[in-house]
Chimera marker file (.cmm) of the C-alpha trace (Angstrom):
<marker_set name="trace">
<marker id="1" x="30.671" y="-36.068" z="-28.967" r="1" g="1" b="0" radius="0.5"/>
<marker id="2" x="27.148" y="-35.659" z="-30.331" r="1" g="1" b="0" radius="0.5"/>
<marker id="3" x="25.697" y="-35.204" z="-26.828" r="1" g="1" b="0" radius="0.5"/>
<marker id="4" x="28.076" y="-32.395" z="-25.951" r="1" g="1" b="0" radius="0.5"/>
<marker id="5" x="27.111" y="-30.507" z="-29.098" r="1" g="1" b="0" radius="0.5"/>
<marker id="6" x="23.402" y="-30.855" z="-28.236" r="1" g="1" b="0" radius="0.5"/>
<marker id="7" x="24.080" y="-29.546" z="-24.742" r="1" g="1" b="0" radius="0.5"/>
<marker id="8" x="25.939" y="-26.516" z="-26.150" r="1" g="1" b="0" radius="0.5"/>
<marker id="9" x="23.008" y="-25.701" z="-28.438" r="1" g="1" b="0" radius="0.5"/>
<marker id="10" x="20.522" y="-26.081" z="-25.578" r="1" g="1" b="0" radius="0.5"/>
<marker id="11" x="22.594" y="-23.704" z="-23.423" r="1" g="1" b="0" radius="0.5"/>
<marker id="12" x="22.657" y="-21.168" z="-26.253" r="1" g="1" b="0" radius="0.5"/>
<marker id="13" x="18.862" y="-21.362" z="-26.597" r="1" g="1" b="0" radius="0.5"/>
<marker id="14" x="18.413" y="-20.978" z="-22.849" r="1" g="1" b="0" radius="0.5"/>
<marker id="15" x="20.530" y="-17.834" z="-22.780" r="1" g="1" b="0" radius="0.5"/>
<marker id="16" x="18.558" y="-16.344" z="-25.701" r="1" g="1" b="0" radius="0.5"/>
<marker id="17" x="15.270" y="-17.120" z="-23.957" r="1" g="1" b="0" radius="0.5"/>
<marker id="18" x="16.502" y="-15.589" z="-20.700" r="1" g="1" b="0" radius="0.5"/>
<marker id="19" x="17.466" y="-12.390" z="-22.521" r="1" g="1" b="0" radius="0.5"/>
<marker id="20" x="14.073" y="-12.236" z="-24.223" r="1" g="1" b="0" radius="0.5"/>
<marker id="21" x="12.322" y="-12.794" z="-20.893" r="1" g="1" b="0" radius="0.5"/>
<marker id="22" x="14.358" y="-10.044" z="-19.261" r="1" g="1" b="0" radius="0.5"/>
<marker id="23" x="13.395" y="-7.622" z="-22.016" r="1" g="1" b="0" radius="0.5"/>
<marker id="24" x="9.726" y="-8.530" z="-21.789" r="1" g="1" b="0" radius="0.5"/>
<marker id="25" x="9.513" y="-8.306" z="-18.018" r="1" g="1" b="0" radius="0.5"/>
<marker id="26" x="11.328" y="-4.991" z="-17.824" r="1" g="1" b="0" radius="0.5"/>
<marker id="27" x="8.961" y="-3.316" z="-20.307" r="1" g="1" b="0" radius="0.5"/>
<marker id="28" x="5.730" y="-5.077" z="-19.397" r="1" g="1" b="0" radius="0.5"/>
<marker id="29" x="5.929" y="-4.305" z="-15.684" r="1" g="1" b="0" radius="0.5"/>
<marker id="30" x="5.990" y="-0.565" z="-16.208" r="1" g="1" b="0" radius="0.5"/>
<marker id="31" x="3.646" y="-0.414" z="-19.200" r="1" g="1" b="0" radius="0.5"/>
<marker id="32" x="0.846" y="-2.785" z="-18.269" r="1" g="1" b="0" radius="0.5"/>
<marker id="33" x="1.044" y="-3.383" z="-14.542" r="1" g="1" b="0" radius="0.5"/>
<marker id="34" x="-2.274" y="-4.722" z="-13.257" r="1" g="1" b="0" radius="0.5"/>
<marker id="35" x="-4.077" y="-2.467" z="-10.809" r="1" g="1" b="0" radius="0.5"/>
<marker id="36" x="-4.038" y="-3.649" z="-7.218" r="1" g="1" b="0" radius="0.5"/>
<marker id="37" x="-7.344" y="-4.918" z="-5.996" r="1" g="1" b="0" radius="0.5"/>
<marker id="38" x="-8.642" y="-4.939" z="-2.494" r="1" g="1" b="0" radius="0.5"/>
<marker id="39" x="-10.426" y="-7.781" z="-0.779" r="1" g="1" b="0" radius="0.5"/>
<marker id="40" x="-14.071" y="-8.511" z="-1.443" r="1" g="1" b="0" radius="0.5"/>
<marker id="41" x="-16.437" y="-8.201" z="-4.346" r="1" g="1" b="0" radius="0.5"/>
<marker id="42" x="-15.854" y="-5.358" z="-6.802" r="1" g="1" b="0" radius="0.5"/>
<marker id="43" x="-18.154" y="-2.361" z="-6.441" r="1" g="1" b="0" radius="0.5"/>
<marker id="44" x="-21.204" y="-2.331" z="-8.649" r="1" g="1" b="0" radius="0.5"/>
<marker id="45" x="-21.733" y="-6.090" z="-8.806" r="1" g="1" b="0" radius="0.5"/>
<marker id="46" x="-25.177" y="-7.338" z="-7.936" r="1" g="1" b="0" radius="0.5"/>
<marker id="47" x="-25.935" y="-10.785" z="-6.633" r="1" g="1" b="0" radius="0.5"/>
<marker id="48" x="-29.173" y="-12.496" z="-7.445" r="1" g="1" b="0" radius="0.5"/>
<marker id="49" x="-30.513" y="-14.844" z="-4.808" r="1" g="1" b="0" radius="0.5"/>
<marker id="50" x="-31.287" y="-18.320" z="-6.067" r="1" g="1" b="0" radius="0.5"/>
<marker id="51" x="-34.935" y="-19.267" z="-5.684" r="1" g="1" b="0" radius="0.5"/>
<marker id="52" x="-35.444" y="-21.520" z="-2.670" r="1" g="1" b="0" radius="0.5"/>
<marker id="53" x="-37.711" y="-24.538" z="-2.960" r="1" g="1" b="0" radius="0.5"/>
<marker id="54" x="-40.908" y="-24.290" z="-0.958" r="1" g="1" b="0" radius="0.5"/>
<marker id="55" x="-40.107" y="-27.345" z="1.154" r="1" g="1" b="0" radius="0.5"/>
<marker id="56" x="-36.674" y="-26.017" z="2.101" r="1" g="1" b="0" radius="0.5"/>
<marker id="57" x="-38.096" y="-22.606" z="2.945" r="1" g="1" b="0" radius="0.5"/>
<marker id="58" x="-40.431" y="-24.025" z="5.624" r="1" g="1" b="0" radius="0.5"/>
<marker id="59" x="-38.904" y="-24.588" z="9.024" r="1" g="1" b="0" radius="0.5"/>
<marker id="60" x="-38.831" y="-28.222" z="9.985" r="1" g="1" b="0" radius="0.5"/>
<marker id="61" x="-40.724" y="-28.793" z="13.223" r="1" g="1" b="0" radius="0.5"/>
<marker id="62" x="-39.539" y="-30.843" z="16.157" r="1" g="1" b="0" radius="0.5"/>
<marker id="63" x="-39.519" y="-34.519" z="15.350" r="1" g="1" b="0" radius="0.5"/>
<marker id="64" x="-41.203" y="-36.732" z="17.899" r="1" g="1" b="0" radius="0.5"/>
<marker id="65" x="-40.733" y="-40.453" z="18.375" r="1" g="1" b="0" radius="0.5"/>
<marker id="66" x="-43.611" y="-42.625" z="19.300" r="1" g="1" b="0" radius="0.5"/>
<marker id="67" x="-43.236" y="-44.518" z="22.590" r="1" g="1" b="0" radius="0.5"/>
<marker id="68" x="-43.041" y="-47.766" z="20.622" r="1" g="1" b="0" radius="0.5"/>
<marker id="69" x="-40.161" y="-46.470" z="18.464" r="1" g="1" b="0" radius="0.5"/>
<marker id="70" x="-38.363" y="-45.139" z="21.545" r="1" g="1" b="0" radius="0.5"/>
<marker id="71" x="-38.621" y="-48.593" z="23.176" r="1" g="1" b="0" radius="0.5"/>
<marker id="72" x="-37.256" y="-50.337" z="20.055" r="1" g="1" b="0" radius="0.5"/>
<marker id="73" x="-34.261" y="-47.994" z="19.989" r="1" g="1" b="0" radius="0.5"/>
<marker id="74" x="-33.605" y="-48.502" z="23.725" r="1" g="1" b="0" radius="0.5"/>
<marker id="75" x="-33.791" y="-52.286" z="23.365" r="1" g="1" b="0" radius="0.5"/>
<marker id="76" x="-31.415" y="-52.262" z="20.403" r="1" g="1" b="0" radius="0.5"/>
<marker id="77" x="-28.913" y="-50.137" z="22.331" r="1" g="1" b="0" radius="0.5"/>
<marker id="78" x="-29.120" y="-52.476" z="25.338" r="1" g="1" b="0" radius="0.5"/>
<marker id="79" x="-28.375" y="-55.409" z="23.013" r="1" g="1" b="0" radius="0.5"/>
<marker id="80" x="-25.321" y="-53.531" z="21.672" r="1" g="1" b="0" radius="0.5"/>
<marker id="81" x="-24.061" y="-52.861" z="25.185" r="1" g="1" b="0" radius="0.5"/>
<marker id="82" x="-24.574" y="-56.513" z="26.158" r="1" g="1" b="0" radius="0.5"/>
<marker id="83" x="-22.664" y="-57.642" z="23.064" r="1" g="1" b="0" radius="0.5"/>
<marker id="84" x="-19.834" y="-55.229" z="23.935" r="1" g="1" b="0" radius="0.5"/>
<marker id="85" x="-19.655" y="-56.532" z="27.520" r="1" g="1" b="0" radius="0.5"/>
<marker id="86" x="-19.583" y="-60.087" z="26.206" r="1" g="1" b="0" radius="0.5"/>
<marker id="87" x="-16.658" y="-59.283" z="23.888" r="1" g="1" b="0" radius="0.5"/>
<marker id="88" x="-14.675" y="-57.622" z="26.690" r="1" g="1" b="0" radius="0.5"/>
<marker id="89" x="-15.240" y="-60.577" z="29.019" r="1" g="1" b="0" radius="0.5"/>
<marker id="90" x="-14.045" y="-63.122" z="26.442" r="1" g="1" b="0" radius="0.5"/>
<link id1="1" id2="2" r="1" g="1" b="0" radius="0.2"/>
<link id1="2" id2="3" r="1" g="1" b="0" radius="0.2"/>
<link id1="3" id2="4" r="1" g="1" b="0" radius="0.2"/>
<link id1="4" id2="5" r="1" g="1" b="0" radius="0.2"/>
<link id1="5" id2="6" r="1" g="1" b="0" radius="0.2"/>
<link id1="6" id2="7" r="1" g="1" b="0" radius="0.2"/>
<link id1="7" id2="8" r="1" g="1" b="0" radius="0.2"/>
<link id1="8" id2="9" r="1" g="1" b="0" radius="0.2"/>
<link id1="9" id2="10" r="1" g="1" b="0" radius="0.2"/>
<link id1="10" id2="11" r="1" g="1" b="0" radius="0.2"/>
<link id1="11" id2="12" r="1" g="1" b="0" radius="0.2"/>
<link id1="12" id2="13" r="1" g="1" b="0" radius="0.2"/>
<link id1="13" id2="14" r="1" g="1" b="0" radius="0.2"/>
<link id1="14" id2="15" r="1" g="1" b="0" radius="0.2"/>
<link id1="15" id2="16" r="1" g="1" b="0" radius="0.2"/>
<link id1="16" id2="17" r="1" g="1" b="0" radius="0.2"/>
<link id1="17" id2="18" r="1" g="1" b="0" radius="0.2"/>
<link id1="18" id2="19" r="1" g="1" b="0" radius="0.2"/>
<link id1="19" id2="20" r="1" g="1" b="0" radius="0.2"/>
<link id1="20" id2="21" r="1" g="1" b="0" radius="0.2"/>
<link id1="21" id2="22" r="1" g="1" b="0" radius="0.2"/>
<link id1="22" id2="23" r="1" g="1" b="0" radius="0.2"/>
<link id1="23" id2="24" r="1" g="1" b="0" radius="0.2"/>
<link id1="24" id2="25" r="1" g="1" b="0" radius="0.2"/>
<link id1="25" id2="26" r="1" g="1" b="0" radius="0.2"/>
<link id1="26" id2="27" r="1" g="1" b="0" radius="0.2"/>
<link id1="27" id2="28" r="1" g="1" b="0" radius="0.2"/>
<link id1="28" id2="29" r="1" g="1" b="0" radius="0.2"/>
<link id1="29" id2="30" r="1" g="1" b="0" radius="0.2"/>
<link id1="30" id2="31" r="1" g="1" b="0" radius="0.2"/>
<link id1="31" id2="32" r="1" g="1" b="0" radius="0.2"/>
<link id1="32" id2="33" r="1" g="1" b="0" radius="0.2"/>
<link id1="33" id2="34" r="1" g="1" b="0" radius="0.2"/>
<link id1="34" id2="35" r="1" g="1" b="0" radius="0.2"/>
<link id1="35" id2="36" r="1" g="1" b="0" radius="0.2"/>
<link id1="36" id2="37" r="1" g="1" b="0" radius="0.2"/>
<link id1="37" id2="38" r="1" g="1" b="0" radius="0.2"/>
<link id1="38" id2="39" r="1" g="1" b="0" radius="0.2"/>
<link id1="39" id2="40" r="1" g="1" b="0" radius="0.2"/>
<link id1="40" id2="41" r="1" g="1" b="0" radius="0.2"/>
<link id1="41" id2="42" r="1" g="1" b="0" radius="0.2"/>
<link id1="42" id2="43" r="1" g="1" b="0" radius="0.2"/>
<link id1="43" id2="44" r="1" g="1" b="0" radius="0.2"/>
<link id1="44" id2="45" r="1" g="1" b="0" radius="0.2"/>
<link id1="45" id2="46" r="1" g="1" b="0" radius="0.2"/>
<link id1="46" id2="47" r="1" g="1" b="0" radius="0.2"/>
<link id1="47" id2="48" r="1" g="1" b="0" radius="0.2"/>
<link id1="48" id2="49" r="1" g="1" b="0" radius="0.2"/>
<link id1="49" id2="50" r="1" g="1" b="0" radius="0.2"/>
<link id1="50" id2="51" r="1" g="1" b="0" radius="0.2"/>
<link id1="51" id2="52" r="1" g="1" b="0" radius="0.2"/>
<link id1="52" id2="53" r="1" g="1" b="0" radius="0.2"/>
<link id1="53" id2="54" r="1" g="1" b="0" radius="0.2"/>
<link id1="54" id2="55" r="1" g="1" b="0" radius="0.2"/>
<link id1="55" id2="56" r="1" g="1" b="0" radius="0.2"/>
<link id1="56" id2="57" r="1" g="1" b="0" radius="0.2"/>
<link id1="57" id2="58" r="1" g="1" b="0" radius="0.2"/>
<link id1="58" id2="59" r="1" g="1" b="0" radius="0.2"/>
<link id1="59" id2="60" r="1" g="1" b="0" radius="0.2"/>
<link id1="60" id2="61" r="1" g="1" b="0" radius="0.2"/>
<link id1="61" id2="62" r="1" g="1" b="0" radius="0.2"/>
<link id1="62" id2="63" r="1" g="1" b="0" radius="0.2"/>
<link id1="63" id2="64" r="1" g="1" b="0" radius="0.2"/>
<link id1="64" id2="65" r="1" g="1" b="0" radius="0.2"/>
<link id1="65" id2="66" r="1" g="1" b="0" radius="0.2"/>
<link id1="66" id2="67" r="1" g="1" b="0" radius="0.2"/>
<link id1="67" id2="68" r="1" g="1" b="0" radius="0.2"/>
<link id1="68" id2="69" r="1" g="1" b="0" radius="0.2"/>
<link id1="69" id2="70" r="1" g="1" b="0" radius="0.2"/>
<link id1="70" id2="71" r="1" g="1" b="0" radius="0.2"/>
<link id1="71" id2="72" r="1" g="1" b="0" radius="0.2"/>
<link id1="72" id2="73" r="1" g="1" b="0" radius="0.2"/>
<link id1="73" id2="74" r="1" g="1" b="0" radius="0.2"/>
<link id1="74" id2="75" r="1" g="1" b="0" radius="0.2"/>
<link id1="75" id2="76" r="1" g="1" b="0" radius="0.2"/>
<link id1="76" id2="77" r="1" g="1" b="0" radius="0.2"/>
<link id1="77" id2="78" r="1" g="1" b="0" radius="0.2"/>
<link id1="78" id2="79" r="1" g="1" b="0" radius="0.2"/>
<link id1="79" id2="80" r="1" g="1" b="0" radius="0.2"/>
<link id1="80" id2="81" r="1" g="1" b="0" radius="0.2"/>
<link id1="81" id2="82" r="1" g="1" b="0" radius="0.2"/>
<link id1="82" id2="83" r="1" g="1" b="0" radius="0.2"/>
<link id1="83" id2="84" r="1" g="1" b="0" radius="0.2"/>
<link id1="84" id2="85" r="1" g="1" b="0" radius="0.2"/>
<link id1="85" id2="86" r="1" g="1" b="0" radius="0.2"/>
<link id1="86" id2="87" r="1" g="1" b="0" radius="0.2"/>
<link id1="87" id2="88" r="1" g="1" b="0" radius="0.2"/>
<link id1="88" id2="89" r="1" g="1" b="0" radius="0.2"/>
<link id1="89" id2="90" r="1" g="1" b="0" radius="0.2"/>
</marker_set>
């Protein structure tokens, strides 16, 4: 019995809130409708470029490997391939 009374009161509150919302939306839409905006930045805004660090501003040159480093990398890759072939064979 108590639960049904609570539900009736909740329904009454919901209907009052819906009426209040209807009143507010009907008057607020016509009185204070926000202006439509187009895409992009609003006119008159100025952007300030962030200062770039000196190291980042310089163009990085081509990186060269020494012949010794190139040989170490090639040997390591050959070991990987050999290990892969060994796993497939087993």
